[in-house]
C-alpha positions in Angstrom: 91.0 116.1 90.0 89.1 118.5 92.2 88.4 117.1 95.7 85.0 117.1 97.0 83.8 118.6 100.3 82.8 115.2 101.6 86.1 113.2 102.7 86.8 109.8 100.8 88.6 107.7 103.1 90.6 104.8 101.8 92.2 101.6 103.5 96.0 101.2 103.6 97.2 97.7 104.5 100.6 98.2 103.0 102.8 100.7 101.3 101.6 99.5 97.9 98.1 100.1 99.1 98.9 103.6 100.5 100.4 104.7 97.3 97.4 103.2 95.3 94.8 105.0 97.5 96.8 108.4 97.0 96.9 107.8 93.2 93.2 107.1 92.9 92.1 110.3 94.7 91.7 109.4 98.3 91.3 112.4 100.7 92.5 110.4 103.6 93.9 106.8 104.4 93.6 104.8 107.5 96.1 102.1 108.7 97.0 99.9 111.5 100.2 98.9 113.4 101.3 96.0 115.5 98.5 93.9 116.9 96.2 96.5 118.3 94.0 96.8 115.1 91.2 94.8 113.7 93.2 93.4 110.8 96.2 92.3 112.9 95.8 88.7 111.6 94.7 89.1 108.1 97.3 91.6 106.9 100.9 92.2 107.7 100.3 95.5 109.5 102.8 98.4 109.6 105.3 98.6 112.5 105.4 101.4 114.8 108.7 102.4 112.9 106.7 102.8 109.8 104.4 105.6 111.5 107.0 108.2 110.6 107.2 107.0 107.0 103.4 106.9 106.4 103.0 110.4 107.9 105.7 111.7 105.6 104.1 110.3 102.4 100.6 111.4 103.4 102.0 114.9 104.1 103.8 115.3 100.8 100.6 114.3 98.9 98.3 116.4 101.1 96.3 113.4 102.3 95.3 112.8 105.9 96.5 109.8 107.8 94.5 108.2 110.5 95.8 105.3 112.7 93.3 102.6 113.8 93.9 101.4 117.4 90.3 99.8 117.4 90.7 96.5 119.1 89.8 95.7 122.7 92.8 96.8 124.9 94.0 94.4 127.7 96.3 95.4 130.6 99.4 93.9 129.0 98.8 96.2 125.9 99.1 99.5 127.7 102.8 100.0 127.3 102.7 99.2 123.7 99.7 101.6 123.3 101.5 104.5 125.0 104.5 103.8 122.8 102.4 104.0 119.5 100.6 107.0 120.7 104.0 108.7 121.5 104.8 108.1 117.8 101.6 109.3 116.6 101.9 112.6 118.5 105.5 112.9 117.5 104.8 112.6 113.6 101.5 114.5 113.7 99.4 111.6 112.4 95.9 113.4 111.9 93.8 111.1 114.3 93.3 107.7 116.0 90.4 105.7 115.4 89.3 103.8 118.5 86.4 102.5 120.6 88.2 101.4 123.9 88.1 103.8 126.6 91.8 103.3 127.6 92.6 104.8 124.0 90.1 107.4 124.2 91.4 108.5 127.7 95.0 108.4 126.5 94.3 110.4 123.5 92.5 113.0 125.4 95.5 113.4 127.9 98.0 113.6 125.0 95.9 116.0 122.8 95.7 113.6 120.0 92.7 114.1 117.7 90.2 111.1 118.0 87.7 109.3 115.8 85.2 106.9 117.3 85.2 103.6 115.6 82.3 101.6 114.2 83.1 99.2 117.0 81.3 101.6 119.5 78.2 100.8 117.8 76.9 104.5 117.7 73.2 104.3 116.6 71.5 107.3 118.0 71.9 111.0 118.7 72.6 110.5 122.3 75.4 108.2 121.9 76.7 110.8 119.3 76.4 113.6 121.9 78.3 111.5 124.5 81.2 110.8 122.3 81.5 114.2 120.9 83.1 115.1 124.3 86.2 113.1 123.3 86.2 113.2 119.5 85.8 115.1 116.2 84.5 112.3 114.0 82.1 109.4 114.8 81.8 106.5 112.6 78.1 105.1 112.8 77.2 101.6 113.3 76.9 99.8 109.9 73.4 98.5 110.7 71.5 101.8 110.3 69.1 102.6 107.5 69.5 105.8 105.4 66.5 107.3 107.3 68.4 106.7 110.7 71.6 108.1 109.4 69.7 111.3 107.9 68.0 111.7 111.3 71.2 111.7 113.2 72.9 114.1 110.9 69.9 116.5 111.0 70.0 116.3 115.0 73.6 116.9 115.0 73.1 120.3 113.3 69.7 121.1 115.1 71.4 120.6 118.6 74.8 122.2 117.4 76.6 119.3 118.8 80.3 120.1 118.5 83.3 117.9 118.7 86.4 118.4 121.0 88.0 120.8 118.5 85.1 123.1 118.6 83.4 122.4 115.1 80.3 120.5 114.3 80.9 116.8 115.2 81.5 114.9 111.8 79.5 111.7 110.8 81.3 108.9 108.9 79.7 105.9 107.3 81.0 103.0 105.3 80.3 102.9 101.6 81.9 99.6 100.3 83.5 96.5 101.4 83.1 93.4 103.7 80.4 93.2 106.0 80.2 91.0 109.2 77.1 89.0 110.4 77.9 90.5 114.0 76.7 93.9 115.1 79.4 96.6 114.1 81.9 93.5 113.9 81.6 92.7 117.5 81.9 88.8 116.9 82.9 86.0 119.5 82.5 83.1 117.1 86.2 82.4 116.2 87.0 83.2 120.1 84.7 80.4 121.2 85.9 77.9 118.5 89.6 78.8 118.0 90.3 81.0 121.0 91.1 83.8 118.6 89.2 86.9 119.3 87.8 88.9 116.2 87.9 91.8 118.7 91.7 91.7 118.9 92.1 91.6 115.2 92.5 87.8 114.9 89.2 86.7 113.4 89.4 83.2 111.8 86.4 83.9 109.5 84.4 80.7 110.7 81.3 82.7 109.2 82.7 82.4 105.6 82.3 78.6 105.6 79.5 76.6 104.5 77.6 74.5 107.3 75.3 71.6 107.5 72.2 71.5 109.7 71.6 68.1 111.6 68.2 66.7 113.0 69.2 65.7 116.6 66.6 62.7 116.3 66.7 61.4 112.9 70.4 62.4 112.2 69.4 63.9 108.8 71.7 66.6 107.4 70.9 69.5 105.2 73.2 71.8 103.4 71.5 75.3 103.7 70.3 76.3 100.2 73.9 76.2 99.0 74.4 79.6 100.7 77.1 80.6 103.4 74.2 81.7 105.8 76.6 83.6 108.2 78.6 85.3 105.5 76.9 88.5 104.0 77.6 89.9 100.6 80.0 92.8 100.4 78.5 96.4 100.8 78.5 98.3 97.6 76.8 101.8 97.6 77.9 103.1 94.1 74.3 103.1 93.0 72.9 105.0 96.0 75.8 107.1 96.8 73.7 110.2 95.9 71.2 109.1 98.6 73.9 108.7 101.2 75.4 112.2 100.4 71.9 113.7 100.8 71.7 112.4 104.4 74.3 114.9 105.3 77.2 112.7 106.2 80.8 114.1 106.2 83.2 111.1 105.7 82.6 108.1 103.2 84.8 105.1 104.1 85.9 102.2 102.0 86.7 98.9 104.0 89.7 96.8 102.8 93.0 96.9 104.8 93.5 93.3 104.2 92.9 93.8 100.5 95.5 94.2 97.7 96.6 97.4 96.0 94.2 96.7 92.9 91.3 96.5 95.1 92.2 99.9 96.8 93.0 101.6 93.5 89.8 100.5 91.8 87.4 101.1 94.7 89.0 104.4 95.5 89.0 105.6 91.8 85.3 104.4 91.3 84.0 106.3 94.3 86.1 109.4 93.5 84.6 109.5 90.1 81.0 109.0 91.3 81.5 111.8 93.9 82.8 114.0 91.1 79.7 112.9 88.9 77.3 113.9 91.6 78.9 117.2 92.1 78.7 117.9 88.4 75.0 116.7 88.0 76.1 113.8 85.6 75.6 110.9 88.1 73.7 108.5 85.6 72.6 105.0 85.4 75.1 104.3 82.6 78.1 105.5 84.8 76.8 103.6 87.6 76.8 100.4 85.4 80.4 101.0 84.4 81.6 101.5 88.0 79.8 98.3 89.0 81.7 96.4 86.2 84.9 97.7 87.4 84.3 97.1 91.0 83.4 93.5 90.0 86.9 93.1 88.7 88.6 93.1 92.2 88.0 91.1 95.3 84.4 90.8 96.3 81.9 88.3 97.6 79.0 89.6 95.7 77.3 93.0 96.3 74.2 94.5 98.1 73.5 97.9 99.6 73.8 96.6 103.2 71.1 97.8 105.6 70.9 101.4 104.3 67.7 100.8 102.3 65.8 98.8 105.0 66.4 95.3 103.3 65.9 92.2 105.5 69.0 90.3 106.5 69.5 87.4 104.0 72.0 88.7 101.2 74.5 85.8 101.7 77.3 84.8 99.6 77.0 81.5 97.6 80.7 80.7 97.5 83.6 81.0 100.0 86.1 83.1 98.0 86.0 86.0 95.7 83.5 86.6 93.0 85.8 88.9 91.2 85.5 88.8 87.3 89.3 89.1 87.0 92.0 87.1 88.7 95.6 88.2 89.2 98.3 85.6 88.6 101.7 86.3 90.4 104.4 85.9 87.6 107.7 87.8 88.8 109.1 90.6 90.8 111.2 93.7 90.0 114.9 93.3 89.6 116.3 96.4 88.0 115.3 100.0 86.9 117.3 102.0 84.3 116.4 105.6 85.2 118.1 107.3 82.1 115.8 105.7 79.8 112.7 105.0 82.2 112.8 101.2 81.6 111.7 98.7 84.1 113.2 95.0 84.4 111.3 92.1 86.0 112.5 88.6 86.6 109.8 86.1 85.7 109.5 83.4 88.4 106.6 81.5 87.5 104.1 81.1 84.6 104.6 82.9 81.3 104.2 86.4 79.7 103.4 87.1 76.2 102.7 90.2 74.0 99.0 91.5 74.5 98.7 90.1 78.0 97.3 92.4 80.6 100.0 93.0 83.3 99.4 94.5 86.7 102.4 96.0 88.7 102.2 96.8 92.4 104.8 98.3 94.6 105.4 101.0 97.4 106.2 103.8 94.7 103.7 103.1 92.0 100.7 101.8 94.0 99.0 99.8 91.4 99.4 100.0 87.6 97.7 97.9 84.9 98.3 97.9 81.3 98.5 95.6 78.3 102.0 94.2 77.2 103.1 95.5 73.8 106.3 94.3 72.2 108.0 92.0 74.7 111.8 92.4 75.2 113.0 89.2 76.8 116.6 89.0 77.9 117.5 92.0 75.8 115.9 90.8 72.6 112.3 91.1 71.2 110.5 87.8 71.9 107.0 86.1 71.9 107.1 84.3 75.3 108.9 84.9 78.6 109.2 81.9 81.0 110.6 81.2 84.3 114.0 82.8 84.7 113.7 85.1 82.0 114.1 89.0 82.4 111.6 91.3 80.6 112.0 95.0 80.2 109.4 97.8 79.3 109.0 101.4 79.7 107.8 102.3 83.1 107.7 105.9 84.7 108.2 104.8 88.4 111.4 103.1 89.8 110.9 99.5 90.7 112.8 97.1 93.0 112.4 93.8 94.5 109.4 94.8 96.3 107.5 95.3 93.2 105.4 92.4 92.1 104.3 91.6 88.6 101.0 89.8 87.9 99.1 88.6 84.9 95.5 89.5 84.7 93.0 86.8 83.3 89.3 86.4 83.2 88.0 84.5 86.5 86.0 81.5 86.3 83.4 81.7 89.1 80.7 79.2 90.0 
């Protein structure tokens, strides 16, 4: 598929997600390692040794790779930081995403390209001009309106603000995914209650819970309108993507390094198709409706357009978990592959699989593949139901192994 001038940047919290992003049409991916990234608690981050492999996969697929080092850095982190940056330099990772000045300074000294994270809360042209001394891309604060974003983009061109590499500084914005009640994600709630700092990637997500309000005098308690009053709905801009592009931004970022390969594949694919439709002048309300339906099938807390349209705060979630219209149920893992005939074998570990079930496979080589089961071959013979302990086989074009997981997709019951 033809790539657009605007860069589509997707999250990669695992090798499954990395391949899913590539398959779905991402121009670039961002990932974290060890504990120095904002998803250190919520996802099994890559290790330092994985940097080389990530770089190789992205290079082969002509996809740019950005490493997030966007936590607050403490003194005891500096040795690990230098070790990570040495690997970044050695394996030619395209850029580091950061806001802490220790990282900014180290990248500057080592000649490593730098992107300024949204954690820096860049909200005006003067801040853009300041950070342009160190970087080539600036991720704007999430709390801006489209008018504010557009004004910044216009001023970049008018003032001819160049990044450290000599070209115009590029502006990046978030277009999809989880939002935080705190300004640019700088929250201290879990630090106060659990001594686990969100700014160190250890958020305990206190804001995603329901709360009672208690009258100090009467002791009367109220549940706040059945809403999770500190938990915003997810950002979704698929219906206003044309307006965002007209602002003059350069990079569109999807949030979700703690999400699964299905989320990464569906969101990346929908936004890639939307970008293509805008370019081809056939971005229609019917297509937007279709994309919204597909985006609703994967993890979400409900959707709104964030602050871009100037809406007042108050788009809160109505339940603690996902509002996805589909649910994935783990049933088994890969156990063998027969390359001569292109057949994969999976061992059922829980639940059942029947002909006609919608199956999803995730793995480091296939990313995410979803398809309906046709004839079911169970333990070498055609059958009607596979149960725990059975081995099922079916044609599959990519090698599978024990890291590959098999899920059954069912309709979710929300509410």
